[in-house]
N, C-alpha and C positions, 0 to 999 in steps of 0.2 A: 847323627842327630844335629839339627841346625842350632846355632848359637842364638842367644837372646836377641841380638841386634838384627839378625836375619828374620827371626820370627816377628819382631816389631815392624820391620820394613814391610813384610807381607800383610800384616794386619792393617797397617796404616794405608796401604794401597788397595785395600779391599780384597786381599788374597791374590792380587795380580802384581808381579814385579813390574817396575817401570821399563819401558822398551829401551833397549840399548841403542847406541849411536848407529851400529851396524844395521839393526832392525829398522831404524828410521830411514836409512839410506836405501834399503832394498827396493821399495816401490819406485823410487827415482831411477835406480839402475835398470830395473825391469822396463820402465818406460823408454829409457834411452836405447836399450838393446832392441826393443820392439821397433823403434824408429829406424835404427840402422838396418834391421832385418827387412823392414818394409821398403827402404830405399834400395837395398841390394836386390830384393825380389823384383822391384820395378825395373832396374837396370838389366837384370838377367832376362826378364820377360821381353823387353824391347830388343835386346841383343838377339834373342832366340827368334823373334818374329821378323826381324830385319836383317840387315847385313852388318855384322859386327866389324868387318874389315873396313867398311865405308865409314863407320863411326870413328874407329881408331885413326883412320887416315885424315878425316876432317879435323880432329883434335890436334893431331901432330903437325898438320900443314896450315894451321890458322895463320892468316896474314898478320904480320907484326904491327903494321900501322893502325888498323882499326882496333886491334886488341889493346895496343898501348893507349889509344884514345879512350877506350872503355875504362881502363884502369885510372886514367886521369880524371875522367868525368865522375867516377865513383868517389872522388874526394869531396865533391860538392855537397852531397847529403849531410856529411859530418859538419861541414862549415855552416850550412843553412840551419841545421839543428841548433848549433851553438849560437847562431845569430838570433834565432827565435828566443832563446833564453835571455840573451843580452837585451833584446827589445824590452822585455818585461822588467828586467832588473834595473834598467835605466829609468823606466817609468816609476819604479819604487825608490829612486834616489841613490841606488848603488851603481857602481860602474867598474866591474872587473874587466880586464882586457879580453878581447875576443880570443886572442891566442891562448889564454889560460883556460878557456871553456872548450875549445875544439878537442883537446885530448879526452875530455869527459864523454864526448860522443862515442868514441871507440870503447872506452871503459864501460859505459852504460850498456853498449851492445853485448859485451862479454858477460856482464852481470845478468842481463836479461836472458841471454841465450844459453850460456854454459852453466849457469846456476839457476835452473828453472824453478820458479816459485810464484808464478802468476804475476810477474812484474814487481814483486815486493823487493827482491834483491837489488834490482836496478834502481828502484825508488830510494831505497835505503842508502845505496852508494851515492846517488845524486845529491841527496840532502846532506850527507856527510861531506862530500867534496865542496859543496857551496859554502857550508859553514866554515870549512877549513880555509876558504878564501875570504873570510871575514863577513860573509853575508849573514844577517841575523836569522835565527831559526824560523821565525814567522814568515819572513820574506822568502826564504828558501822553499818552504812548504807551499806558499802561494804561487811561486814560480812554477813548481812542479805541477800543481793542479791546473793552472791556467794553460800551460804548454801541453799537458797531456789531454786536456779537453779539446784543444784546437787540433791535436793530432788525431783524435778519434773522429772528429767531425770531418777532417780531410779524408780519413780512411773510408768513412761511410759514403762520402760524395763520390770518391773514385770507384768504390765498390758498386754503387748503384749504376753509374755511367757504364762501367765495364760489363755488368750483368745484363743490362738492357742491350748493349751492343752485341754481346755474345749470343743472347737469345734470338736476335734477329738475323744472325749469320745463316748462310745456306746449309752448312753442315752441322748446325747446332743440334744436340740431342733433345728430344721432346721433354725430358725431365727438367730442362733449364727454365721453361716457363713457370713451373711450380717453384723452382728456386728463386726466381725473380719475385714472384708474389710473396713468398715467405720472407725474403730479405726486405721487401718493401714494408711488410707488416712489422718486422723487427725494427726498421727505421722509425716508423710511426710510434712504436712503443717507447723506443729510446728518446724520441723527441718529447713525448709526454713526461717521461721520467725526468729528463733534463729541465723541462718547464717547472716541475714540482721542486726540483733541487734548487733552481735559481730563486724560487720564492722562500727558500729556507732562511731562517734567522736563528742565531745561537740561543736567543732567549726562549725560543719555542722548543728547545730540546727537552726531553723528559727530565724530571727532577733527579732521578738516580744518576743521570749523566752529569748534571750540573753540580752535584754534591761532591763528586770525586775529582781530585785535583787533575789527574792525568786525563780523564775523559772530558772534563770541563775545558782543559787547555786544547784538546783535540777539536772539540766543538767550536771553540773560539777561532782556531786556525781555519777550520773548514768554513765557518761563516765568513771570515775575511776573504778566503779564496773565492767563494761563490759571489760575494759582493763585488770582487774585481771583475768577474765575467759580466755581471749585471750592469756595472757602471762604465766599463771600457769596451763596448761592443766593436768600435772601429779597430782597436788594437787586436781584439780577438779575431776579427775577420781577416785582418792583415796577416796575422800569424797562420791562420788556416790556409790562406792563399799560398803562402810560402811553403807550407807543408804539402800542399797539392803539387807544387812545383817540384818537390823532392820526388814524388811519385812519377812525375814526368821525366826527371833525370834518370830514374831507374828504367823507364821504358826506352829512353834514348840509349842507355847502356846495353840493353838487350838488342836493340837494332844494330849497334856497332859490333856486338859479338856475332850476330848473324851474318854481317858483311864479312867479318874476319874468316868465317868458315865457308864462305861462298854460297850461302843460302839466305839471301837478304829477305827481311820482313819489313813492314812499314812501322813507323813510329807508333801509330795508333794500336797496331797489333801488339807491340811490345808493352805499351801502357796497360792494355787490357790483360795481357798474360800475367804481368806482375801483380795486378790488383786481384785477379782470380786466384792466383797462387797464394797470395797473402790471406785471402778469405779461407782457403782450404787449410792453411797452416794455423790460423786462429781457431777454427772450429775443431781441428784435430787435437787429441790429447797428448800428442807426442812432443817432447822437448825439441826446440829448434825447428819444428815442423818437418822433421826428417821423414821423407817419403810422401807426406801429404802435400807439401809445398811443390815438390818436383812433379807429382802426379797432376796437380792442378795446372801447373805451367805447361807441361807437355800436352795435356788435353786441350788447353786453350790455343796453343800454337797449331795443333793438328786441325782444329776447327777452321782456322784461317788458312789452311793449305800447306802447312809445313809437314814434311814426312816425319815419321816417328824417330828415325835416326837423326835428322837435323834438329828436331825438337829436343831430343835427349842431349845432344852435344851442346846446344845453346844453353839449356837449363843447367847442366853440370858446370860449365864454365862460369855462368852467371853466379851460381851458388858459391863457387870458389872465390870469386872476386868480392861478393857482397857479404858472405858469412865466414868462410874458413880463413881467408887471408886477414881480415881485420881482427880476428880473435887473438892473434899473437900480440899485436901492439896493445889491444885492450887489456890483456892479462898483465903485461908489463906496466901499464899505466896504473892499474889497480894496485899492484905491488908497491909502486912508488907512492901512491896516495896513502896507503895504510901503514907502510913500514917506515917512511921517512917523516921526520918532523916537519911541520909547516915552515916553509921558507918565508921570506919577507913578502908575503902576499897581502897586499893592502887593497882596500876597497875605498874609493873616493866617495865621500858623501855618507849619509846615514840612512837608516830606514825611515824615510820621510813620511811613510804612510802608516805609522804605528798607531796613530791616534784614532 
């Protein structure tokens, strides 16, 4: 016979006990396992249809020079991401050192990829890390919104260019034309939504939002962030161009990897393959894009003439350099940020745009 407290718990919850922590983790674990299974199935399918010995030989005999170059080049996206944040922070009157922001690029990657939550975990860590460096809450939020908006614009531009190029290739599947049309429609829809968002002002928020302290503060922060995009278009476009350059760096990395295994591709092919793989990973529900990213990249490389064995080798090495390798330093940096007390991390200046 259950005790009174248990009975009260059931009654207060409408007869349904609250889900346990293990129950909350189950969907996430299932999604991760599904992604791993999809990736394994993709590798096994290609290995079965191609020559597995050729694949293994390519990976084992990759040239050290181009491979080392690919590793070195892959440091640039983290530096450029930190530089984008720094540009906005300087405009706001704060000036943390670039060296203190670069580790956050690795840590944010870990938070976004290893802790799948639709980007919420990465955003929460980023805001925490900036405030730990003396950046005011409002400025940290505005930095995140401004940089993230520029990132999505860069992503859309790279995606549209790549889809158009892929759809006009000789070996492009017929379904790509429909994909290009659908993505163009999505781009127009997002443009319309962005236009409406830019017109948003905090005082136009519903009354129930403005009456509550937490939601009112969120509306105020959102209004300030949107105001930044509206009033600083040149900075926004500059940051977008830098983030498109990050996509170009990824394409160059793919080109170097292809040279390392003796199956060279052009820079443009590398750029397109990375963009298409990113689209596939974004659309897919699997954490870290496991399986979907690899499938998108292999399909793109195959369209431009790479064999499935070459495409698989290039893709797996690229994923090792850009995802799996950075996860370890990202994990260590997150541990340091959360477990260690803030050092003497000072920020020159004040939140100059608080008024």
